[in-house]
mmCIF file of the N, C-alpha and C atoms, coordinates in Angstrom:
data_MODEL
# 
_entry.id   MODEL 
# 
loop_
_atom_site.group_PDB 
_atom_site.id 
_atom_site.type_symbol 
_atom_site.label_atom_id 
_atom_site.label_alt_id 
_atom_site.label_comp_id 
_atom_site.label_asym_id 
_atom_site.label_entity_id 
_atom_site.label_seq_id 
_atom_site.pdbx_PDB_ins_code 
_atom_site.Cartn_x 
_atom_site.Cartn_y 
_atom_site.Cartn_z 
_atom_site.occupancy 
_atom_site.B_iso_or_equiv 
_atom_site.pdbx_formal_charge 
_atom_site.auth_seq_id 
_atom_site.auth_comp_id 
_atom_site.auth_asym_id 
_atom_site.auth_atom_id 
_atom_site.pdbx_PDB_model_num 
ATOM 1   N N  . MET A 1 1  ? -14.498 8.720   -12.715 1.00 0.00 ? 1  MET A N  1 
ATOM 2   C CA . MET A 1 1  ? -13.559 8.484   -11.737 1.00 0.00 ? 1  MET A CA 1 
ATOM 3   C C  . MET A 1 1  ? -12.486 7.461   -12.259 1.00 0.00 ? 1  MET A C  1 
ATOM 4   N N  . ALA A 1 2  ? -11.221 7.769   -12.100 1.00 0.00 ? 2  ALA A N  1 
ATOM 5   C CA . ALA A 1 2  ? -10.140 6.968   -12.589 1.00 0.00 ? 2  ALA A CA 1 
ATOM 6   C C  . ALA A 1 2  ? -9.990  5.759   -11.671 1.00 0.00 ? 2  ALA A C  1 
ATOM 7   N N  . LYS A 1 3  ? -9.668  4.600   -12.237 1.00 0.00 ? 3  LYS A N  1 
ATOM 8   C CA . LYS A 1 3  ? -9.409  3.418   -11.417 1.00 0.00 ? 3  LYS A CA 1 
ATOM 9   C C  . LYS A 1 3  ? -7.976  3.450   -10.923 1.00 0.00 ? 3  LYS A C  1 
ATOM 10  N N  . THR A 1 4  ? -7.805  3.044   -9.662  1.00 0.00 ? 4  THR A N  1 
ATOM 11  C CA . THR A 1 4  ? -6.525  2.940   -9.146  1.00 0.00 ? 4  THR A CA 1 
ATOM 12  C C  . THR A 1 4  ? -5.927  1.587   -9.461  1.00 0.00 ? 4  THR A C  1 
ATOM 13  N N  . PRO A 1 5  ? -4.609  1.518   -9.595  1.00 0.00 ? 5  PRO A N  1 
ATOM 14  C CA . PRO A 1 5  ? -4.043  0.163   -9.839  1.00 0.00 ? 5  PRO A CA 1 
ATOM 15  C C  . PRO A 1 5  ? -4.276  -0.798  -8.696  1.00 0.00 ? 5  PRO A C  1 
ATOM 16  N N  . LYS A 1 6  ? -4.566  -2.060  -9.015  1.00 0.00 ? 6  LYS A N  1 
ATOM 17  C CA . LYS A 1 6  ? -4.877  -2.987  -7.931  1.00 0.00 ? 6  LYS A CA 1 
ATOM 18  C C  . LYS A 1 6  ? -3.545  -3.560  -7.336  1.00 0.00 ? 6  LYS A C  1 
ATOM 19  N N  . ARG A 1 7  ? -3.674  -3.860  -6.038  1.00 0.00 ? 7  ARG A N  1 
ATOM 20  C CA . ARG A 1 7  ? -2.476  -4.465  -5.374  1.00 0.00 ? 7  ARG A CA 1 
ATOM 21  C C  . ARG A 1 7  ? -2.587  -5.941  -5.682  1.00 0.00 ? 7  ARG A C  1 
ATOM 22  N N  . PRO A 1 8  ? -1.417  -6.696  -5.502  1.00 0.00 ? 8  PRO A N  1 
ATOM 23  C CA . PRO A 1 8  ? -1.443  -8.128  -5.717  1.00 0.00 ? 8  PRO A CA 1 
ATOM 24  C C  . PRO A 1 8  ? -2.379  -8.787  -4.677  1.00 0.00 ? 8  PRO A C  1 
ATOM 25  N N  . ARG A 1 9  ? -3.065  -9.830  -5.144  1.00 0.00 ? 9  ARG A N  1 
ATOM 26  C CA . ARG A 1 9  ? -3.932  -10.589 -4.244  1.00 0.00 ? 9  ARG A CA 1 
ATOM 27  C C  . ARG A 1 9  ? -3.233  -11.572 -3.422  1.00 0.00 ? 9  ARG A C  1 
ATOM 28  N N  . ASP A 1 10 ? -2.187  -12.154 -3.980  1.00 0.00 ? 10 ASP A N  1 
ATOM 29  C CA . ASP A 1 10 ? -1.472  -13.200 -3.226  1.00 0.00 ? 10 ASP A CA 1 
ATOM 30  C C  . ASP A 1 10 ? -0.740  -12.562 -2.075  1.00 0.00 ? 10 ASP A C  1 
ATOM 31  N N  . THR A 1 11 ? -0.875  -13.203 -0.880  1.00 0.00 ? 11 THR A N  1 
ATOM 32  C CA . THR A 1 11 ? -0.276  -12.634 0.296   1.00 0.00 ? 11 THR A CA 1 
ATOM 33  C C  . THR A 1 11 ? 1.223   -12.411 0.233   1.00 0.00 ? 11 THR A C  1 
ATOM 34  N N  . ASN A 1 12 ? 1.921   -13.380 -0.400  1.00 0.00 ? 12 ASN A N  1 
ATOM 35  C CA . ASN A 1 12 ? 3.420   -13.223 -0.487  1.00 0.00 ? 12 ASN A CA 1 
ATOM 36  C C  . ASN A 1 12 ? 3.741   -12.087 -1.446  1.00 0.00 ? 12 ASN A C  1 
ATOM 37  N N  . GLN A 1 13 ? 3.067   -12.042 -2.583  1.00 0.00 ? 13 GLN A N  1 
ATOM 38  C CA . GLN A 1 13 ? 3.275   -10.884 -3.512  1.00 0.00 ? 13 GLN A CA 1 
ATOM 39  C C  . GLN A 1 13 ? 2.994   -9.586  -2.924  1.00 0.00 ? 13 GLN A C  1 
ATOM 40  N N  . LEU A 1 14 ? 1.897   -9.488  -2.154  1.00 0.00 ? 14 LEU A N  1 
ATOM 41  C CA . LEU A 1 14 ? 1.528   -8.250  -1.487  1.00 0.00 ? 14 LEU A CA 1 
ATOM 42  C C  . LEU A 1 14 ? 2.594   -7.855  -0.467  1.00 0.00 ? 14 LEU A C  1 
ATOM 43  N N  . ALA A 1 15 ? 3.094   -8.819  0.287   1.00 0.00 ? 15 ALA A N  1 
ATOM 44  C CA . ALA A 1 15 ? 4.141   -8.516  1.291   1.00 0.00 ? 15 ALA A CA 1 
ATOM 45  C C  . ALA A 1 15 ? 5.331   -7.992  0.574   1.00 0.00 ? 15 ALA A C  1 
ATOM 46  N N  . ALA A 1 16 ? 5.792   -8.643  -0.542  1.00 0.00 ? 16 ALA A N  1 
ATOM 47  C CA . ALA A 1 16 ? 6.969   -8.202  -1.262  1.00 0.00 ? 16 ALA A CA 1 
ATOM 48  C C  . ALA A 1 16 ? 6.745   -6.814  -1.834  1.00 0.00 ? 16 ALA A C  1 
ATOM 49  N N  . PHE A 1 17 ? 5.575   -6.500  -2.272  1.00 0.00 ? 17 PHE A N  1 
ATOM 50  C CA . PHE A 1 17 ? 5.219   -5.172  -2.818  1.00 0.00 ? 17 PHE A CA 1 
ATOM 51  C C  . PHE A 1 17 ? 5.328   -4.151  -1.752  1.00 0.00 ? 17 PHE A C  1 
ATOM 52  N N  . ILE A 1 18 ? 4.818   -4.398  -0.560  1.00 0.00 ? 18 ILE A N  1 
ATOM 53  C CA . ILE A 1 18 ? 4.873   -3.463  0.547   1.00 0.00 ? 18 ILE A CA 1 
ATOM 54  C C  . ILE A 1 18 ? 6.241   -3.212  0.985   1.00 0.00 ? 18 ILE A C  1 
ATOM 55  N N  . VAL A 1 19 ? 7.066   -4.278  1.079   1.00 0.00 ? 19 VAL A N  1 
ATOM 56  C CA . VAL A 1 19 ? 8.521   -4.108  1.453   1.00 0.00 ? 19 VAL A CA 1 
ATOM 57  C C  . VAL A 1 19 ? 9.193   -3.298  0.391   1.00 0.00 ? 19 VAL A C  1 
ATOM 58  N N  . GLY A 1 20 ? 8.906   -3.602  -0.891  1.00 0.00 ? 20 GLY A N  1 
ATOM 59  C CA . GLY A 1 20 ? 9.542   -2.839  -1.952  1.00 0.00 ? 20 GLY A CA 1 
ATOM 60  C C  . GLY A 1 20 ? 9.245   -1.390  -1.945  1.00 0.00 ? 20 GLY A C  1 
ATOM 61  N N  . VAL A 1 21 ? 8.002   -1.032  -1.641  1.00 0.00 ? 21 VAL A N  1 
ATOM 62  C CA . VAL A 1 21 ? 7.568   0.359   -1.501  1.00 0.00 ? 21 VAL A CA 1 
ATOM 63  C C  . VAL A 1 21 ? 8.282   1.011   -0.316  1.00 0.00 ? 21 VAL A C  1 
ATOM 64  N N  . ALA A 1 22 ? 8.301   0.278   0.797   1.00 0.00 ? 22 ALA A N  1 
ATOM 65  C CA . ALA A 1 22 ? 8.891   0.805   2.048   1.00 0.00 ? 22 ALA A CA 1 
ATOM 66  C C  . ALA A 1 22 ? 10.431  1.022   1.826   1.00 0.00 ? 22 ALA A C  1 
ATOM 67  N N  . THR A 1 23 ? 11.053  0.193   1.102   1.00 0.00 ? 23 THR A N  1 
ATOM 68  C CA . THR A 1 23 ? 12.513  0.424   0.985   1.00 0.00 ? 23 THR A CA 1 
ATOM 69  C C  . THR A 1 23 ? 12.907  1.264   -0.251  1.00 0.00 ? 23 THR A C  1 
ATOM 70  N N  . GLY A 1 24 ? 11.919  1.575   -1.039  1.00 0.00 ? 24 GLY A N  1 
ATOM 71  C CA . GLY A 1 24 ? 12.184  2.424   -2.238  1.00 0.00 ? 24 GLY A CA 1 
ATOM 72  C C  . GLY A 1 24 ? 12.544  1.724   -3.432  1.00 0.00 ? 24 GLY A C  1 
ATOM 73  N N  . GLU A 1 25 ? 12.530  0.385   -3.429  1.00 0.00 ? 25 GLU A N  1 
ATOM 74  C CA . GLU A 1 25 ? 12.901  -0.392  -4.653  1.00 0.00 ? 25 GLU A CA 1 
ATOM 75  C C  . GLU A 1 25 ? 11.762  -0.280  -5.658  1.00 0.00 ? 25 GLU A C  1 
ATOM 76  N N  . VAL A 1 26 ? 10.549  -0.222  -5.221  1.00 0.00 ? 26 VAL A N  1 
ATOM 77  C CA . VAL A 1 26 ? 9.357   -0.164  -6.070  1.00 0.00 ? 26 VAL A CA 1 
ATOM 78  C C  . VAL A 1 26 ? 8.683   1.171   -5.836  1.00 0.00 ? 26 VAL A C  1 
ATOM 79  N N  . GLU A 1 27 ? 8.268   1.862   -6.924  1.00 0.00 ? 27 GLU A N  1 
ATOM 80  C CA . GLU A 1 27 ? 7.662   3.192   -6.720  1.00 0.00 ? 27 GLU A CA 1 
ATOM 81  C C  . GLU A 1 27 ? 6.126   2.905   -6.443  1.00 0.00 ? 27 GLU A C  1 
ATOM 82  N N  . PRO A 1 28 ? 5.632   3.614   -5.439  1.00 0.00 ? 28 PRO A N  1 
ATOM 83  C CA . PRO A 1 28 ? 4.212   3.374   -5.095  1.00 0.00 ? 28 PRO A CA 1 
ATOM 84  C C  . PRO A 1 28 ? 3.290   3.891   -6.264  1.00 0.00 ? 28 PRO A C  1 
ATOM 85  N N  . PRO A 1 29 ? 2.167   3.236   -6.422  1.00 0.00 ? 29 PRO A N  1 
ATOM 86  C CA . PRO A 1 29 ? 1.241   3.599   -7.537  1.00 0.00 ? 29 PRO A CA 1 
ATOM 87  C C  . PRO A 1 29 ? 0.759   5.047   -7.365  1.00 0.00 ? 29 PRO A C  1 
ATOM 88  N N  . LYS A 1 30 ? 0.764   5.771   -8.419  1.00 0.00 ? 30 LYS A N  1 
ATOM 89  C CA . LYS A 1 30 ? 0.336   7.159   -8.373  1.00 0.00 ? 30 LYS A CA 1 
ATOM 90  C C  . LYS A 1 30 ? -1.195  7.162   -8.580  1.00 0.00 ? 30 LYS A C  1 
ATOM 91  N N  . THR A 1 31 ? -1.834  8.032   -7.676  1.00 0.00 ? 31 THR A N  1 
ATOM 92  C CA . THR A 1 31 ? -3.273  8.099   -7.767  1.00 0.00 ? 31 THR A CA 1 
ATOM 93  C C  . THR A 1 31 ? -3.598  9.565   -8.174  1.00 0.00 ? 31 THR A C  1 
ATOM 94  N N  . ASP A 1 32 ? -4.473  9.731   -9.073  1.00 0.00 ? 32 ASP A N  1 
ATOM 95  C CA . ASP A 1 32 ? -4.907  11.102  -9.517  1.00 0.00 ? 32 ASP A CA 1 
ATOM 96  C C  . ASP A 1 32 ? -6.345  11.180  -9.223  1.00 0.00 ? 32 ASP A C  1 
ATOM 97  N N  . ASP A 1 33 ? -6.752  12.034  -8.268  1.00 0.00 ? 33 ASP A N  1 
ATOM 98  C CA . ASP A 1 33 ? -8.114  12.174  -7.876  1.00 0.00 ? 33 ASP A CA 1 
ATOM 99  C C  . ASP A 1 33 ? -8.878  13.066  -8.835  1.00 0.00 ? 33 ASP A C  1 
ATOM 100 N N  . GLY A 1 34 ? -8.199  13.648  -9.824  1.00 0.00 ? 34 GLY A N  1 
ATOM 101 C CA . GLY A 1 34 ? -8.909  14.511  -10.803 1.00 0.00 ? 34 GLY A CA 1 
ATOM 102 C C  . GLY A 1 34 ? -9.239  15.903  -10.347 1.00 0.00 ? 34 GLY A C  1 
ATOM 103 N N  . LYS A 1 35 ? -8.667  16.292  -9.196  1.00 0.00 ? 35 LYS A N  1 
ATOM 104 C CA . LYS A 1 35 ? -8.953  17.647  -8.716  1.00 0.00 ? 35 LYS A CA 1 
ATOM 105 C C  . LYS A 1 35 ? -7.894  18.589  -9.110  1.00 0.00 ? 35 LYS A C  1 
ATOM 106 N N  . ASP A 1 36 ? -8.255  19.840  -9.356  1.00 0.00 ? 36 ASP A N  1 
ATOM 107 C CA . ASP A 1 36 ? -7.356  20.887  -9.693  1.00 0.00 ? 36 ASP A CA 1 
ATOM 108 C C  . ASP A 1 36 ? -6.751  21.385  -8.407  1.00 0.00 ? 36 ASP A C  1 
ATOM 109 N N  . PRO A 1 37 ? -5.366  21.399  -8.209  1.00 0.00 ? 37 PRO A N  1 
ATOM 110 C CA . PRO A 1 37 ? -4.812  21.831  -6.941  1.00 0.00 ? 37 PRO A CA 1 
ATOM 111 C C  . PRO A 1 37 ? -5.110  23.280  -6.661  1.00 0.00 ? 37 PRO A C  1 
ATOM 112 N N  . ALA A 1 38 ? -5.206  24.106  -7.665  1.00 0.00 ? 38 ALA A N  1 
ATOM 113 C CA . ALA A 1 38 ? -5.497  25.562  -7.374  1.00 0.00 ? 38 ALA A CA 1 
ATOM 114 C C  . ALA A 1 38 ? -6.879  25.689  -6.837  1.00 0.00 ? 38 ALA A C  1 
ATOM 115 N N  . ALA A 1 39 ? -7.839  24.888  -7.335  1.00 0.00 ? 39 ALA A N  1 
ATOM 116 C CA . ALA A 1 39 ? -9.244  24.965  -6.874  1.00 0.00 ? 39 ALA A CA 1 
ATOM 117 C C  . ALA A 1 39 ? -9.282  24.411  -5.507  1.00 0.00 ? 39 ALA A C  1 
ATOM 118 N N  . VAL A 1 40 ? -8.558  23.378  -5.196  1.00 0.00 ? 40 VAL A N  1 
ATOM 119 C CA . VAL A 1 40 ? -8.576  22.783  -3.854  1.00 0.00 ? 40 VAL A CA 1 
ATOM 120 C C  . VAL A 1 40 ? -8.019  23.815  -2.854  1.00 0.00 ? 40 VAL A C  1 
ATOM 121 N N  . ALA A 1 41 ? -6.918  24.514  -3.240  1.00 0.00 ? 41 ALA A N  1 
ATOM 122 C CA . ALA A 1 41 ? -6.358  25.555  -2.332  1.00 0.00 ? 41 ALA A CA 1 
ATOM 123 C C  . ALA A 1 41 ? -7.384  26.660  -2.081  1.00 0.00 ? 41 ALA A C  1 
ATOM 124 N N  . LEU A 1 42 ? -8.054  27.110  -3.066  1.00 0.00 ? 42 LEU A N  1 
ATOM 125 C CA . LEU A 1 42 ? -9.078  28.133  -2.837  1.00 0.00 ? 42 LEU A CA 1 
ATOM 126 C C  . LEU A 1 42 ? -10.187 27.675  -2.008  1.00 0.00 ? 42 LEU A C  1 
ATOM 127 N N  . GLY A 1 43 ? -10.664 26.464  -2.131  1.00 0.00 ? 43 GLY A N  1 
ATOM 128 C CA . GLY A 1 43 ? -11.725 25.928  -1.378  1.00 0.00 ? 43 GLY A CA 1 
ATOM 129 C C  . GLY A 1 43 ? -11.321 25.820  0.093   1.00 0.00 ? 43 GLY A C  1 
ATOM 130 N N  . ARG A 1 44 ? -10.070 25.406  0.286   1.00 0.00 ? 44 ARG A N  1 
ATOM 131 C CA . ARG A 1 44 ? -9.590  25.241  1.658   1.00 0.00 ? 44 ARG A CA 1 
ATOM 132 C C  . ARG A 1 44 ? -9.498  26.702  2.291   1.00 0.00 ? 44 ARG A C  1 
ATOM 133 N N  . LYS A 1 45 ? -9.072  27.610  1.592   1.00 0.00 ? 45 LYS A N  1 
ATOM 134 C CA . LYS A 1 45 ? -8.951  29.012  2.100   1.00 0.00 ? 45 LYS A CA 1 
ATOM 135 C C  . LYS A 1 45 ? -10.299 29.471  2.483   1.00 0.00 ? 45 LYS A C  1 
ATOM 136 N N  . GLY A 1 46 ? -11.297 29.250  1.677   1.00 0.00 ? 46 GLY A N  1 
ATOM 137 C CA . GLY A 1 46 ? -12.645 29.719  2.033   1.00 0.00 ? 46 GLY A CA 1 
ATOM 138 C C  . GLY A 1 46 ? -13.215 28.958  3.275   1.00 0.00 ? 46 GLY A C  1 
ATOM 139 N N  . GLY A 1 47 ? -12.882 27.705  3.349   1.00 0.00 ? 47 GLY A N  1 
ATOM 140 C CA . GLY A 1 47 ? -13.330 26.914  4.455   1.00 0.00 ? 47 GLY A CA 1 
ATOM 141 C C  . GLY A 1 47 ? -12.796 27.400  5.770   1.00 0.00 ? 47 GLY A C  1 
ATOM 142 N N  . LEU A 1 48 ? -11.523 27.844  5.731   1.00 0.00 ? 48 LEU A N  1 
ATOM 143 C CA . LEU A 1 48 ? -10.929 28.341  6.933   1.00 0.00 ? 48 LEU A CA 1 
ATOM 144 C C  . LEU A 1 48 ? -11.551 29.653  7.438   1.00 0.00 ? 48 LEU A C  1 
ATOM 145 N N  . LYS A 1 49 ? -12.099 30.415  6.526   1.00 0.00 ? 49 LYS A N  1 
ATOM 146 C CA . LYS A 1 49 ? -12.673 31.706  6.915   1.00 0.00 ? 49 LYS A CA 1 
ATOM 147 C C  . LYS A 1 49 ? -14.138 31.534  7.360   1.00 0.00 ? 49 LYS A C  1 
ATOM 148 N N  . GLY A 1 50 ? -14.811 30.543  6.883   1.00 0.00 ? 50 GLY A N  1 
ATOM 149 C CA . GLY A 1 50 ? -16.238 30.381  7.010   1.00 0.00 ? 50 GLY A CA 1 
ATOM 150 C C  . GLY A 1 50 ? -16.812 30.524  8.352   1.00 0.00 ? 50 GLY A C  1 
ATOM 151 N N  . GLY A 1 51 ? -16.332 29.702  9.367   1.00 0.00 ? 51 GLY A N  1 
ATOM 152 C CA . GLY A 1 51 ? -16.917 29.710  10.693  1.00 0.00 ? 51 GLY A CA 1 
ATOM 153 C C  . GLY A 1 51 ? -16.682 30.991  11.424  1.00 0.00 ? 51 GLY A C  1 
ATOM 154 N N  . LYS A 1 52 ? -15.513 31.509  11.300  1.00 0.00 ? 52 LYS A N  1 
ATOM 155 C CA . LYS A 1 52 ? -15.143 32.817  11.911  1.00 0.00 ? 52 LYS A CA 1 
ATOM 156 C C  . LYS A 1 52 ? -16.024 33.927  11.395  1.00 0.00 ? 52 LYS A C  1 
ATOM 157 N N  . ALA A 1 53 ? -16.166 33.923  10.064  1.00 0.00 ? 53 ALA A N  1 
ATOM 158 C CA . ALA A 1 53 ? -16.967 35.057  9.449   1.00 0.00 ? 53 ALA A CA 1 
ATOM 159 C C  . ALA A 1 53 ? -18.422 34.921  9.820   1.00 0.00 ? 53 ALA A C  1 
ATOM 160 N N  . ARG A 1 54 ? -18.904 33.678  9.919   1.00 0.00 ? 54 ARG A N  1 
ATOM 161 C CA . ARG A 1 54 ? -20.345 33.509  10.339  1.00 0.00 ? 54 ARG A CA 1 
ATOM 162 C C  . ARG A 1 54 ? -20.535 33.908  11.775  1.00 0.00 ? 54 ARG A C  1 
ATOM 163 N N  . PHE A 1 55 ? -19.554 33.593  12.604  1.00 0.00 ? 55 PHE A N  1 
ATOM 164 C CA . PHE A 1 55 ? -19.589 33.933  14.061  1.00 0.00 ? 55 PHE A CA 1 
ATOM 165 C C  . PHE A 1 55 ? -19.686 35.533  14.174  1.00 0.00 ? 55 PHE A C  1 
ATOM 166 N N  . GLU A 1 56 ? -18.889 36.220  13.440  1.00 0.00 ? 56 GLU A N  1 
ATOM 167 C CA . GLU A 1 56 ? -18.844 37.725  13.527  1.00 0.00 ? 56 GLU A CA 1 
ATOM 168 C C  . GLU A 1 56 ? -20.115 38.323  13.091  1.00 0.00 ? 56 GLU A C  1 
ATOM 169 N N  . LYS A 1 57 ? -20.857 37.706  12.132  1.00 0.00 ? 57 LYS A N  1 
ATOM 170 C CA . LYS A 1 57 ? -22.102 38.291  11.666  1.00 0.00 ? 57 LYS A CA 1 
ATOM 171 C C  . LYS A 1 57 ? -23.221 38.092  12.562  1.00 0.00 ? 57 LYS A C  1 
ATOM 172 N N  . LEU A 1 58 ? -23.209 37.027  13.425  1.00 0.00 ? 58 LEU A N  1 
ATOM 173 C CA . LEU A 1 58 ? -24.364 36.735  14.305  1.00 0.00 ? 58 LEU A CA 1 
ATOM 174 C C  . LEU A 1 58 ? -24.390 37.578  15.473  1.00 0.00 ? 58 LEU A C  1 
ATOM 175 N N  . THR A 1 59 ? -25.572 37.881  15.896  1.00 0.00 ? 59 THR A N  1 
ATOM 176 C CA . THR A 1 59 ? -25.789 38.682  17.165  1.00 0.00 ? 59 THR A CA 1 
ATOM 177 C C  . THR A 1 59 ? -25.633 37.662  18.304  1.00 0.00 ? 59 THR A C  1 
ATOM 178 N N  . PRO A 1 60 ? -25.416 38.176  19.523  1.00 0.00 ? 60 PRO A N  1 
ATOM 179 C CA . PRO A 1 60 ? -25.331 37.313  20.692  1.00 0.00 ? 60 PRO A CA 1 
ATOM 180 C C  . PRO A 1 60 ? -26.602 36.460  20.880  1.00 0.00 ? 60 PRO A C  1 
ATOM 181 N N  . ASP A 1 61 ? -27.766 37.047  20.597  1.00 0.00 ? 61 ASP A N  1 
ATOM 182 C CA . ASP A 1 61 ? -29.023 36.319  20.743  1.00 0.00 ? 61 ASP A CA 1 
ATOM 183 C C  . ASP A 1 61 ? -29.107 35.154  19.733  1.00 0.00 ? 61 ASP A C  1 
ATOM 184 N N  . GLN A 1 62 ? -28.606 35.422  18.486  1.00 0.00 ? 62 GLN A N  1 
ATOM 185 C CA . GLN A 1 62 ? -28.615 34.367  17.494  1.00 0.00 ? 62 GLN A CA 1 
ATOM 186 C C  . GLN A 1 62 ? -27.700 33.190  17.917  1.00 0.00 ? 62 GLN A C  1 
ATOM 187 N N  . ARG A 1 63 ? -26.461 33.585  18.401  1.00 0.00 ? 63 ARG A N  1 
ATOM 188 C CA . ARG A 1 63 ? -25.506 32.574  18.808  1.00 0.00 ? 63 ARG A CA 1 
ATOM 189 C C  . ARG A 1 63 ? -26.040 31.706  19.991  1.00 0.00 ? 63 ARG A C  1 
ATOM 190 N N  . SER A 1 64 ? -26.818 32.409  20.869  1.00 0.00 ? 64 SER A N  1 
ATOM 191 C CA . SER A 1 64 ? -27.386 31.697  21.965  1.00 0.00 ? 64 SER A CA 1 
ATOM 192 C C  . SER A 1 64 ? -28.473 30.696  21.500  1.00 0.00 ? 64 SER A C  1 
ATOM 193 N N  . GLU A 1 65 ? -29.294 31.156  20.604  1.00 0.00 ? 65 GLU A N  1 
ATOM 194 C CA . GLU A 1 65 ? -30.336 30.258  20.001  1.00 0.00 ? 65 GLU A CA 1 
ATOM 195 C C  . GLU A 1 65 ? -29.674 29.012  19.321  1.00 0.00 ? 65 GLU A C  1 
ATOM 196 N N  . ILE A 1 66 ? -28.661 29.254  18.521  1.00 0.00 ? 66 ILE A N  1 
ATOM 197 C CA . ILE A 1 66 ? -28.005 28.109  17.824  1.00 0.00 ? 66 ILE A CA 1 
ATOM 198 C C  . ILE A 1 66 ? -27.460 27.176  18.903  1.00 0.00 ? 66 ILE A C  1 
ATOM 199 N N  . ALA A 1 67 ? -26.795 27.700  19.904  1.00 0.00 ? 67 ALA A N  1 
ATOM 200 C CA . ALA A 1 67 ? -26.222 26.860  20.954  1.00 0.00 ? 67 ALA A CA 1 
ATOM 201 C C  . ALA A 1 67 ? -27.364 26.086  21.677  1.00 0.00 ? 67 ALA A C  1 
ATOM 202 N N  . ARG A 1 68 ? -28.427 26.728  21.955  1.00 0.00 ? 68 ARG A N  1 
ATOM 203 C CA . ARG A 1 68 ? -29.576 26.088  22.606  1.00 0.00 ? 68 ARG A CA 1 
ATOM 204 C C  . ARG A 1 68 ? -30.080 24.831  21.816  1.00 0.00 ? 68 ARG A C  1 
ATOM 205 N N  . VAL A 1 69 ? -30.270 25.047  20.490  1.00 0.00 ? 69 VAL A N  1 
ATOM 206 C CA . VAL A 1 69 ? -30.770 24.058  19.574  1.00 0.00 ? 69 VAL A CA 1 
ATOM 207 C C  . VAL A 1 69 ? -29.739 22.914  19.558  1.00 0.00 ? 69 VAL A C  1 
ATOM 208 N N  . ALA A 1 70 ? -28.428 23.229  19.491  1.00 0.00 ? 70 ALA A N  1 
ATOM 209 C CA . ALA A 1 70 ? -27.372 22.159  19.487  1.00 0.00 ? 70 ALA A CA 1 
ATOM 210 C C  . ALA A 1 70 ? -27.416 21.366  20.732  1.00 0.00 ? 70 ALA A C  1 
ATOM 211 N N  . ALA A 1 71 ? -27.494 22.017  21.889  1.00 0.00 ? 71 ALA A N  1 
ATOM 212 C CA . ALA A 1 71 ? -27.517 21.323  23.119  1.00 0.00 ? 71 ALA A CA 1 
ATOM 213 C C  . ALA A 1 71 ? -28.731 20.395  23.236  1.00 0.00 ? 71 ALA A C  1 
ATOM 214 N N  . SER A 1 72 ? -29.894 20.889  22.802  1.00 0.00 ? 72 SER A N  1 
ATOM 215 C CA . SER A 1 72 ? -31.084 20.127  22.764  1.00 0.00 ? 72 SER A CA 1 
ATOM 216 C C  . SER A 1 72 ? -30.919 18.881  21.929  1.00 0.00 ? 72 SER A C  1 
ATOM 217 N N  . ALA A 1 73 ? -30.337 19.001  20.759  1.00 0.00 ? 73 ALA A N  1 
ATOM 218 C CA . ALA A 1 73 ? -30.127 17.865  19.819  1.00 0.00 ? 73 ALA A CA 1 
ATOM 219 C C  . ALA A 1 73 ? -29.140 16.859  20.518  1.00 0.00 ? 73 ALA A C  1 
ATOM 220 N N  . ARG A 1 74 ? -28.106 17.362  21.185  1.00 0.00 ? 74 ARG A N  1 
ATOM 221 C CA . ARG A 1 74 ? -27.190 16.473  21.865  1.00 0.00 ? 74 ARG A CA 1 
ATOM 222 C C  . ARG A 1 74 ? -27.827 15.678  22.973  1.00 0.00 ? 74 ARG A C  1 
ATOM 223 N N  . TRP A 1 75 ? -28.617 16.313  23.782  1.00 0.00 ? 75 TRP A N  1 
ATOM 224 C CA . TRP A 1 75 ? -29.136 15.641  24.996  1.00 0.00 ? 75 TRP A CA 1 
ATOM 225 C C  . TRP A 1 75 ? -30.437 14.945  24.681  1.00 0.00 ? 75 TRP A C  1 
ATOM 226 N N  . LYS A 1 76 ? -30.948 15.107  23.478  1.00 0.00 ? 76 LYS A N  1 
ATOM 227 C CA . LYS A 1 76 ? -32.245 14.463  23.124  1.00 0.00 ? 76 LYS A CA 1 
ATOM 228 C C  . LYS A 1 76 ? -32.000 12.926  23.043  1.00 0.00 ? 76 LYS A C  1 
ATOM 229 N N  . LYS A 1 77 ? -30.759 12.461  22.713  1.00 0.00 ? 77 LYS A N  1 
ATOM 230 C CA . LYS A 1 77 ? -30.490 11.057  22.552  1.00 0.00 ? 77 LYS A CA 1 
ATOM 231 C C  . LYS A 1 77 ? -30.618 10.273  23.865  1.00 0.00 ? 77 LYS A C  1 
ATOM 232 N N  . PHE A 1 78 ? -30.322 10.995  24.984  1.00 0.00 ? 78 PHE A N  1 
ATOM 233 C CA . PHE A 1 78 ? -30.250 10.250  26.282  1.00 0.00 ? 78 PHE A CA 1 
ATOM 234 C C  . PHE A 1 78 ? -31.566 10.177  26.969  1.00 0.00 ? 78 PHE A C  1 
# 
């Protein structure tokens, strides 16, 4: 994991840095999370399909059982 640049610790320096970033005088530090944008886009696309595809495959009885278990878990706390 790459380290992100540290912000100034002094309150006045930090305030000046924030104002500089807000006004565009200072460029905000770039962070690279190391993820491939193409892979992130593909994962997002699959995530958007997942719930709907699962719902279409389940029978009404299976959906009812899942809902029953979820409701039981929710109300078990009280």
